[in-house]
ZAMARGU-4260 file (C-alpha; in steps of 0.2 Angstrom, whole numbers, plus 5000, padded with zeros to 4 digits):
<rodrens>
0) 5841/5143/5343 | 5827/5146/5355 | 5825/5159/5369 | 5818/5156/5386 | 5809/5166/5399
5) 5812/5159/5416 | 5808/5163/5434 | 5822/5169/5444 | 5829/5156/5455 | 5831/5168/5469
10) 5822/5172/5481 | 5809/5158/5477 | 5820/5145/5470 | 5810/5144/5454 | 5818/5137/5439
15) 5804/5134/5426 | 5808/5137/5408 | 5797/5142/5394 | 5804/5139/5377 | 5800/5154/5365
20) 5807/5159/5348 | 5814/5175/5342 | 5811/5185/5326 | 5819/5199/5316 | 5805/5206/5306
25) 5786/5204/5304 | 5778/5197/5289 | 5771/5208/5275 | 5754/5201/5273 | 5739/5204/5285
30) 5739/5190/5297 | 5728/5184/5311 | 5728/5194/5327 | 5735/5180/5338 | 5750/5178/5326
35) 5754/5196/5326 | 5753/5196/5346 | 5765/5180/5346 | 5777/5189/5334 | 5777/5204/5346
40) 5780/5194/5361 | 5794/5185/5353 | 5802/5201/5348 | 5801/5207/5366 | 5809/5191/5372
45) 5823/5193/5359 | 5826/5211/5365 | 5826/5204/5383 | 5812/5217/5387 | 5804/5209/5403
50) 5793/5225/5406 | 5786/5223/5389 | 5783/5205/5391 | 5773/5208/5406 | 5761/5219/5396
55) 5759/5205/5384 | 5754/5191/5396 | 5737/5186/5401 | 5729/5191/5417 | 5731/5174/5425
60) 5750/5174/5421 | 5752/5192/5427 | 5742/5188/5444 | 5754/5174/5447 | 5769/5184/5444
65) 5763/5198/5455 | 5759/5186/5468 | 5777/5178/5467 | 5784/5196/5468 | 5774/5199/5484
70) 5780/5183/5492 | 5798/5187/5487 | 5796/5204/5496 | 5789/5195/5511 | 5803/5183/5511
75) 5815/5198/5513 | 5805/5204/5528 | 5799/5219/5518 | 5816/5227/5518 | 5814/5229/5499
80) 5799/5228/5487 | 5802/5215/5474 | 5794/5220/5457 | 5785/5208/5446 | 5798/5211/5432
85) 5812/5205/5443 | 5803/5188/5444 | 5806/5185/5425 | 5822/5183/5416 | 5825/5181/5397
90) 5839/5170/5393 | 5847/5161/5378 | 5841/5172/5364 | 5850/5170/5348 | 5849/5187/5339
95) 5853/5178/5323 | 5838/5167/5323 | 5826/5169/5309 | 5808/5165/5309 | 5803/5157/5293
100) 5785/5154/5297 | 5772/5160/5309 | 5755/5152/5309 | 5740/5149/5320 | 5739/5130/5322
105) 5724/5129/5333 | 5711/5141/5340 | 5694/5150/5340 | 5689/5168/5345 | 5695/5165/5363
110) 5710/5154/5362 | 5724/5151/5350 | 5740/5142/5348 | 5753/5150/5337 | 5768/5140/5330
115) 5783/5150/5326 | 5796/5140/5315 | 5814/5145/5312 | 5824/5144/5297 | 5834/5131/5306
120) 5819/5120/5307 | 5816/5123/5326 | 5798/5127/5331 | 5790/5134/5346 | 5772/5136/5351
125) 5764/5150/5361 | 5746/5149/5369 | 5736/5165/5368 | 5720/5170/5375 | 5708/5184/5370
130) 5705/5196/5385 | 5694/5211/5381 | 5698/5210/5363 | 5717/5209/5365 | 5727/5193/5362
135) 5738/5190/5377 | 5751/5176/5379 | 5748/5163/5393 | 5764/5157/5400 | 5765/5140/5408
140) 5769/5144/5426 | 5777/5132/5439 | 5766/5125/5453 | 5771/5125/5471 | 5778/5141/5480
145) 5768/5153/5469 | 5751/5145/5473 | 5735/5148/5463 | 5730/5165/5456
</rodrens>
């Protein structure tokens, strides 16, 4: 079963979904840094920890989420400040999902794609970018109301 991180429908009417995976444990061997980062991101998604997820996304993704939060605050006339973590929602996480394999399927020292495969045969890929020596997840974000970063 996959998990998903989605934009809240209210107040911007965004409904883009990102298919992710969940995991229960890390692997015992040393693994490439992008794989470790992808596992940590999947673990945060499994726990529904949106605040942690926001620390694991790249600057482009974070800027767009923050921009969406600002616009949402403007839409309510400044009566309340919408926080970036309110713009994301983790849904559909099956806590019984088991990661059978996690491997870097593409990449170099700046970009990587990590494929996470479950024991049930489902697989999900995450794109990661290296920012200042740290591997961050790049979420595909919807176009339209959020505009460009």
